[in-house]
C-alpha positions as CSV (number, residue, x, y, z in Angstrom):
1,M,12.0,-28.7,-22.6
2,G,10.6,-26.2,-20.0
3,C,9.8,-22.6,-20.3
4,P,12.6,-20.4,-21.7
5,K,11.0,-17.2,-20.5
6,A,10.9,-18.5,-17.0
7,H,14.6,-19.3,-17.2
8,V,15.4,-15.9,-18.7
9,H,13.3,-13.9,-16.2
10,L,13.0,-15.8,-13.0
11,V,16.3,-17.4,-12.5
12,P,18.5,-14.2,-12.6
13,W,16.0,-12.4,-10.4
14,L,16.2,-15.2,-7.8
15,K,20.0,-15.1,-7.9
16,Q,19.8,-11.3,-7.4
17,I,17.5,-11.6,-4.4
18,S,19.7,-14.4,-3.0
19,E,22.8,-12.2,-3.3
20,I,21.2,-9.1,-1.8
21,N,19.9,-11.1,1.2
22,D,23.0,-13.3,1.6
23,L,21.0,-16.4,1.2
24,P,22.8,-18.8,-1.1
25,F,21.1,-21.7,-2.6
26,G,22.1,-24.7,-4.7
27,Q,20.5,-25.2,-8.1
28,T,17.2,-24.0,-9.6
29,L,14.6,-26.2,-11.2
30,L,11.7,-24.9,-13.3
31,K,8.5,-27.0,-13.0
32,R,4.9,-27.0,-14.3
33,Q,3.3,-27.4,-10.9
34,R,-0.4,-27.3,-10.2
35,T,-0.5,-26.4,-6.5
36,R,2.8,-24.8,-5.5
37,W,4.4,-21.5,-6.5
38,A,7.8,-22.8,-5.4
39,S,9.6,-25.1,-3.0
40,C,13.1,-25.6,-1.4
41,S,14.7,-29.0,-0.8
42,H,17.1,-29.9,2.0
43,H,19.9,-29.7,-0.6
44,K,18.9,-26.0,-1.1
45,T,17.5,-26.6,-4.5
46,I,14.8,-24.2,-5.3
47,S,12.0,-25.3,-7.6
48,L,10.1,-22.5,-9.3
49,N,6.7,-22.8,-10.9
50,H,6.8,-21.2,-14.4
51,K,3.4,-19.7,-13.7
52,L,5.2,-17.1,-11.5
53,L,5.7,-15.2,-14.7
54,F,2.0,-14.2,-14.5
55,L,2.1,-12.8,-10.9
56,P,2.7,-9.2,-10.0
57,S,6.4,-8.6,-9.2
58,H,5.8,-7.9,-5.5
59,L,4.4,-11.4,-5.1
60,V,7.2,-13.1,-7.0
61,H,9.7,-11.2,-4.8
62,Y,7.9,-12.5,-1.7
63,V,8.0,-16.1,-3.1
64,F,11.7,-15.8,-3.6
65,I,12.2,-14.4,-0.1
66,H,10.1,-17.2,1.4
67,E,11.9,-20.0,-0.5
68,L,15.4,-18.5,0.2
69,S,14.4,-18.4,3.9
70,H,13.9,-22.1,3.7
71,T,17.7,-22.5,3.1
72,I,18.0,-21.4,6.7
73,N,15.0,-23.3,8.2
74,L,13.1,-25.9,6.2
75,N,9.9,-25.8,8.1
76,H,7.3,-23.2,8.9
77,S,8.1,-22.8,12.6
78,Q,7.9,-19.5,14.5
79,Q,11.7,-19.3,14.0
80,F,11.2,-19.5,10.2
81,W,8.5,-16.7,10.2
82,R,10.6,-14.5,12.5
83,F,13.5,-14.8,9.9
84,V,11.1,-14.1,7.0
85,A,10.0,-11.0,8.8
86,T,13.5,-9.7,8.9
87,K,13.7,-9.9,5.1
88,E,10.0,-9.0,4.4
89,P,8.2,-7.2,7.2
90,H,4.8,-7.4,5.3
91,Y,5.0,-11.1,4.8
92,K,1.6,-11.8,6.4
93,K,-0.2,-9.6,4.0
94,L,1.8,-10.9,1.0
95,D,1.2,-14.5,2.1
96,T,-2.6,-13.9,2.2
97,E,-2.5,-12.2,-1.2
98,L,-0.4,-15.1,-2.6
99,R,-3.1,-17.6,-1.6
100,E,-5.5,-15.8,-4.0
101,A,-3.0,-15.2,-6.8
102,W,-4.0,-18.2,-9.0
103,H,-6.5,-15.9,-10.7
104,Y,-3.5,-14.2,-12.4
105,V,-2.7,-17.3,-14.3
106,P,-4.7,-17.4,-17.6
107,A,-7.0,-20.3,-18.3
108,W,-5.0,-21.4,-21.3
109,M,-1.9,-21.9,-19.1
110,E,-3.9,-24.1,-16.8
111,R,-5.0,-26.3,-19.7
112,I,-1.4,-26.8,-20.8
113,T,-0.4,-27.7,-17.3
114,Q,-3.2,-30.3,-17.0
115,R,-2.2,-32.0,-20.2
116,S,1.5,-32.1,-19.3
117,P,3.1,-33.9,-16.4
118,D,5.5,-31.8,-14.3
119,K,8.3,-30.9,-16.6
120,I,11.6,-30.2,-15.0
121,T,14.4,-28.1,-16.4
122,K,17.7,-28.0,-14.4
123,I,19.4,-24.6,-14.3
């Protein structure tokens, strides 16, 4: 179940970014999400959309920084964004670019996601 390539490529990368930035998290879940690239729970569980595999690396890196920052502050307050800025000074530009990034996901992947409910793989 799940996407093995997402597990092989995304999870170690998230762990590396976590360690470099001293932002520990709990577990990682891989999901087939339609509207979110990732999320972070109050238990510090980070859920990653397997479609991140299709994004340019700088956007995936930003998603990781954004979600790992939620381990410190779960909302999108000014305090949260100030913290994100310490880890990624160009976050505003990247956030804008990320909003348009769905065009990187091939149409065939969207059809697979529409047919399948959210599949979760615990890591």
